[in-house]
C-alpha positions in Angstrom: 0.0 0.0 0.0 1.0 3.6 -0.4 0.7 6.0 2.5 0.8 9.8 2.1 0.6 12.1 5.1 -2.4 14.3 5.2 -0.1 17.1 6.3 -2.4 19.9 5.2 -5.4 18.5 7.1 -7.7 19.0 4.1 -10.8 17.0 3.4 -9.3 15.2 0.4 -12.3 12.8 0.3 -14.6 15.8 -0.4 -12.2 17.4 -2.8 -11.8 14.3 -4.9 -15.2 12.8 -4.9 -17.2 16.0 -5.1 -15.2 16.6 -8.3 -13.8 20.0 -7.1 -10.2 19.0 -7.5 -9.6 21.6 -10.3 -10.4 24.3 -7.8 -8.2 22.7 -5.1 -5.3 22.6 -7.6 -5.3 26.4 -7.6 -3.4 26.2 -4.3 -0.2 28.2 -4.2 1.5 25.5 -2.0 3.5 23.3 -4.4 3.6 20.4 -1.9 -0.1 20.3 -1.6 -0.5 20.5 -5.4 1.8 17.6 -6.0 -0.2 15.4 -3.5 -3.5 16.3 -5.0 -2.2 15.5 -8.5 -0.9 12.1 -7.4 -4.3 11.4 -5.8 -6.1 12.3 -9.0 -3.9 10.2 -11.2 -4.0 7.0 -9.3 -7.8 7.2 -8.4 -8.4 7.3 -12.2 -6.6 4.0 -12.4 -8.9 2.3 -9.9 -6.8 2.4 -6.8 -8.8 2.0 -3.6 -8.6 4.9 -1.1 -8.9 5.1 2.7 -8.8 8.4 4.5 -8.2 9.4 8.1 -7.0 12.7 9.6 -3.3 11.9 9.4 -2.8 9.3 6.6 -4.3 8.6 3.2 -3.8 5.0 2.2 -3.9 3.7 -1.4 -4.0 0.2 -2.7 -3.5 -0.6 -6.4 -5.7 -3.1 -8.3 -4.3 -6.6 -8.8 -3.8 -5.8 -12.5 -4.7 -3.2 -15.1 -6.9 -4.3 -17.9 -6.5 -2.9 -21.5 -9.4 -0.5 -21.0 -7.9 1.0 -17.9 -4.6 1.5 -19.7 -6.3 3.0 -22.7 -8.2 5.4 -20.5 -5.0 6.4 -18.7 -3.3 7.0 -22.0 -6.2 9.1 -23.3 -5.8 11.5 -20.3 -2.1 11.9 -21.0 -2.6 12.3 -24.7 -5.4 14.8 -24.3 -3.2 16.7 -21.9 -0.3 16.7 -24.4 -2.5 17.7 -27.4 -4.2 20.5 -25.6 -0.9 21.9 -24.4 0.4 21.9 -28.0 -2.8 22.6 -29.9 -1.6 25.9 -31.4 1.6 24.3 -32.7 -0.3 21.3 -34.1 -2.8 23.4 -35.9 -0.1 25.4 -37.5 1.7 22.3 -38.8 -1.2 20.4 -40.4 -0.3 21.6 -43.9 3.3 20.3 -43.8 2.0 17.0 -42.3 -0.6 16.5 -45.0 1.7 17.5 -47.8 4.2 14.8 -46.8 1.7 11.9 -46.9 0.4 9.9 -49.8 -3.2 9.8 -51.0 -4.6 6.3 -50.8 -4.8 5.8 -54.6 -1.1 6.6 -54.9 -0.1 4.1 -52.2 -2.3 1.4 -53.7 -1.1 1.8 -57.2 2.7 2.1 -56.5 5.5 0.0 -55.2 7.0 0.5 -51.7 10.7 1.3 -51.4 11.5 2.6 -47.9 14.3 5.0 -47.3 15.6 6.1 -43.9 15.8 9.8 -43.4 17.5 10.9 -40.3 16.0 14.0 -38.7 18.5 16.8 -38.7 16.7 20.0 -39.8 13.9 21.9 -38.1 11.4 20.8 -40.8 12.3 17.2 -40.3 11.9 17.4 -36.6 8.7 19.2 -37.0 7.4 16.5 -39.3 8.4 13.8 -36.8 6.8 15.7 -33.9 3.4 16.2 -35.5 3.2 12.6 -36.8 4.1 11.4 -33.3 0.9 13.0 -32.0 -1.2 10.8 -34.3 -1.2 7.6 -32.0 -3.3 7.0 -29.0 -0.3 6.7 -26.7 0.9 10.1 -25.4 3.9 11.9 -26.8 7.1 11.4 -24.8 10.8 11.5 -25.5 14.0 9.9 -24.3 17.1 11.6 -22.9 20.6 10.6 -23.8 21.3 9.1 -27.2 18.5 9.7 -29.6 18.0 9.2 -33.4 14.7 10.1 -35.1 13.8 8.8 -38.5 11.3 9.6 -41.2 10.7 6.5 -43.3 9.8 7.6 -46.8 8.6 5.7 -49.9 11.0 6.7 -52.6 9.0 4.6 -55.2 6.7 7.7 -55.5 8.0 11.1 -56.9 7.1 13.1 -53.8 8.6 10.5 -51.4 5.7 10.4 -48.9 6.3 9.4 -45.3 5.4 5.8 -44.5 6.0 6.1 -40.8 8.4 7.2 -38.1 11.0 5.5 -35.9 12.9 6.7 -32.9 15.8 5.1 -31.0 17.0 6.1 -27.6 19.4 5.1 -24.8 18.3 1.8 -23.2 16.7 2.1 -19.8 19.3 1.4 -17.2 17.6 -1.2 -15.0 15.1 -3.7 -16.3 15.5 -6.9 -14.3 13.8 -9.2 -16.7 15.9 -8.0 -19.6 19.1 -8.2 -17.5 18.4 -11.7 -16.5 17.9 -12.8 -20.1 21.1 -11.2 -21.2 23.0 -12.5 -18.2 24.0 -9.1 -16.8 24.9 -8.2 -13.3 25.3 -4.6 -12.3 28.9 -4.4 -13.4 28.5 -6.0 -16.9 25.3 -4.0 -17.5 27.0 -0.7 -16.7 29.9 -1.6 -18.9 28.0 -2.9 -21.9 24.5 -1.3 -22.0 26.1 1.3 -24.3 26.0 -1.3 -27.0 22.2 -1.4 -27.0 19.3 0.9 -27.8 15.6 1.0 -27.3 13.0 1.6 -30.0 10.7 4.1 -28.3 8.7 5.2 -31.3 7.7 2.9 -34.2 4.5 3.4 -36.2 3.1 3.7 -39.7 0.9 6.5 -40.9 -2.1 6.4 -43.2 -2.5 5.0 -45.7 0.4 2.7 -45.1 -0.8 1.7 -41.7 -3.6 -0.2 -43.4 -1.0 -2.1 -45.5 1.0 -3.5 -42.5 3.5 -0.6 -42.7 4.1 -1.1 -39.0 5.5 -4.5 -39.7 7.7 -3.1 -42.4 9.2 -0.6 -40.0 9.7 -3.4 -37.5 11.8 -5.2 -40.1 13.8 -2.1 -40.8 15.0 -2.0 -37.2 17.0 -5.2 -37.9 18.8 -3.6 -41.0 22.5 -2.9 -41.3 21.5 0.7 -42.4 20.1 1.4 -39.0 23.3 0.2 -37.3 25.5 2.2 -39.7 23.6 5.4 -39.1 24.0 4.9 -35.4 27.7 4.3 -35.7 28.3 7.4 -37.8 26.4 9.6 -35.3 28.0 8.4 -32.1 31.5 7.2 -33.2 33.2 10.1 -31.5 31.1 10.3 -28.3 32.1 9.0 -24.9 29.4 8.4 -22.2 29.8 9.7 -18.6 28.5 6.5 -17.1 30.9 3.9 -18.6 33.5 6.2 -20.2 33.2 4.2 -23.4 32.5 5.2 -27.0 28.9 4.8 -28.2 29.9 3.0 -31.4 28.5 -0.5 -32.2 25.1 -1.9 -31.6 24.6 -5.5 -30.5 20.8 -5.5 -30.2 17.8 -3.3 -29.9 15.0 -3.6 -27.3 11.3 -2.8 -27.9 8.5 -2.9 -25.4 4.8 -3.3 -25.9 2.4 -1.5 -23.6 -0.5 -4.0 -24.1 1.5 -7.2 -23.7 2.2 -9.5 -26.6 2.0 -7.5 -29.8 0.6 -8.6 -33.1 3.0 -6.1 -34.8 6.1 -8.0 -33.6 4.6 -11.5 -33.6 6.1 -14.0 -36.1 8.6 -11.5 -37.6 11.3 -13.7 -39.0 14.0 -13.6 -41.7 16.0 -16.6 -42.8 14.5 -18.6 -39.9 15.8 -16.0 -37.5 13.3 -14.5 -35.1 13.8 -10.8 -35.3 11.7 -10.0 -32.2 12.4 -12.3 -29.3 9.8 -12.1 -26.5 12.2 -12.2 -23.5 9.8 -11.4 -20.7 7.5 -8.8 -19.1 8.4 -5.9 -17.0 7.0 -5.7 -13.4 5.3 -2.4 -14.2 8.1 -0.2 -12.8 7.8 3.2 -14.4 6.1 6.6 -14.7 3.6 6.2 -17.4 0.6 6.1 -15.0 1.4 9.7 -13.8 0.4 12.6 -16.0 2.9 15.2 -17.2 1.1 17.8 -15.1 1.9 15.8 -12.0 5.5 15.3 -13.1 6.0 19.0 -13.9 4.6 19.9 -10.5 7.1 17.5 -8.9 9.9 19.1 -10.9 8.8 22.6 -9.7 8.8 21.2 -6.1 12.5 20.3 -6.6 13.4 23.7 -8.0 11.7 25.3 -5.1 14.0 23.3 -2.8 17.1 24.1 -5.0 17.5 20.5 -6.2 18.7 19.9 -9.7 18.3 16.5 -11.4 20.5 16.3 -14.5 19.4 14.7 -17.8 22.5 15.2 -19.9 23.9 12.6 -22.4 25.6 9.7 -20.7 24.0 10.2 -17.3 21.2 7.7 -17.8 17.7 7.7 -19.2 15.9 7.4 -15.8 15.6 11.2 -15.2 11.8 11.1 -14.7 12.2 8.4 -12.0 14.9 10.3 -10.3 12.7 13.5 -10.2 9.8 11.4 -8.7 12.1 9.8 -6.1 13.4 13.2 -5.0 9.9 14.6 -4.8 8.8 11.6 -2.7 11.7 12.2 -0.3 10.5 15.7 0.3 6.9 14.7 0.8 7.7 11.6 2.9 6.2 8.7 0.9 7.5 5.5 -0.6 8.4 6.3 -4.2 9.2 2.7 -5.0 5.7 1.6 -4.3 4.3 4.3 -6.6 6.8 3.6 -9.4 6.3 -0.2 -9.1 2.6 0.0 -10.0 2.7 1.4 -13.5 1.8 -0.7 -16.6 3.5 -4.0 -17.3 5.1 -4.2 -20.8 6.2 -7.1 -23.0 9.9 -6.9 -23.8 11.2 -7.8 -27.2 14.8 -8.1 -28.4 16.1 -7.6 -31.9 19.5 -9.3 -32.4 21.8 -7.5 -34.8 24.7 -10.0 -34.5 25.0 -13.7 -34.1 27.1 -13.4 -31.0 25.2 -10.5 -29.3 24.9 -12.4 -26.0 28.6 -13.3 -25.8 29.6 -9.7 -26.7 27.3 -8.1 -24.1 28.8 -10.4 -21.4 32.4 -9.7 -22.3 33.0 -13.1 -23.8 33.6 -11.8 -27.3 35.5 -8.8 -28.5 33.9 -8.3 -31.9 30.4 -8.5 -33.1 29.6 -11.0 -35.9 26.8 -9.0 -37.6 23.9 -10.5 -39.6 24.2 -7.5 -42.1 20.6 -7.8 -43.4 20.1 -5.0 -45.9 17.1 -2.8 -45.9 16.2 -3.9 -49.4 16.2 -7.6 -48.7 14.2 -7.2 -45.5 11.7 -5.0 -47.4 11.4 -7.6 -50.2 10.8 -10.4 -47.7 8.1 -8.2 -45.9 6.4 -7.4 -49.2 6.1 -11.1 -50.3 5.4 -12.5 -46.8 2.9 -9.9 -45.5 2.0 -7.1 -47.9 0.7 -9.1 -50.8 -1.7 -11.1 -48.7 -2.9 -7.9 -47.1 -3.8 -6.4 -50.5 -6.2 -9.3 -51.1 -8.5 -8.0 -48.3 -11.3 -6.0 -49.9 -12.0 -4.0 -46.7 -8.3 -3.0 -46.6 -8.4 -1.9 -50.2 -11.5 0.2 -49.5 -9.8 1.9 -46.5 -6.7 2.7 -48.4 -8.4 4.1 -51.5 -10.8 6.2 -49.3 -7.9 7.9 -47.6 -7.0 11.4 -48.7 -4.0 13.2 -47.2 -6.0 16.3 -46.8 -8.2 14.4 -44.3 -5.2 13.7 -42.0 -5.8 15.2 -38.5 -4.8 14.7 -34.9 -7.9 13.6 -33.0 
């Protein structure tokens, strides 16, 4: 259970259940505001609550069903879209102009090309497309590479989808057990891994299993070479090692086992190995409004939590821990009751396990090219999809001028 001191002696029961929390949140006391926001977030998730004059006690449900997770994501996404509505509205034209109409996509081939985001226009495109999905927009700290995946089979090279890679989360016990890491080997070798934290196809290619295509591209040598070229001269603060070669890439699925990654193979090699499930340790169940209030609390107490390259991707957790220390509640319990995720591993080399455990000095790469992976996807998945008349109708009915962020 989670216990929070009722240090302000307010009637939280009346505040929350009489639905006047928005008025209560106008308080100028930042500690009180953080507590109220935490209460709001976890009550939305179905936590039971018991009040007395000194302590408020919370108990999480045994598990979160898909509907609860979707509802939680909708709050976070709505929060994010409202905050950025003016920016989104001003970028619809560029978003629409870089998509394909359905009839173009249906009557052309698909030749994907990886475009690394470097210019303001590229980052703007990535950003507005990222708002399209039901999960809220979030970003990683540390190493990051963002891609626009374009279809160069068409003259205007429309965007098929987007991909983003970021520094691997430092401590995921289930992943570490599978790899064989202890704290020392993980600290030394996690630099040779990355996480896919954004991967999704846009209309009309999402109807044509474009998401599976992007999943195949993660295993390509082109991804690895782009990573090497970007980070070949950088040294991390944590391990004092160069961020050069990639041994594997991790991906997580919020709703458990994912149909997008299921059965993705090439040359009898499983490209997405389901290696376990997280214990639900994270921050996704807390809104950005709550997190920002926690960060303001730290600033008010002259506490700075760094999120520079090489200092780890767990910045949000460290902010929450520090806020909990100030408020006097157990941050571990709050962080351990987020949403469980399925963990997938994409091996880029035959000896990735030996390398990540220090038993091999050089990676023996598969070197699958983007073109051969695309050809396999096209024959294995795409052609069958085109035989579905409902899919054909959905594709042909899509007009890029209709694209919007709902």
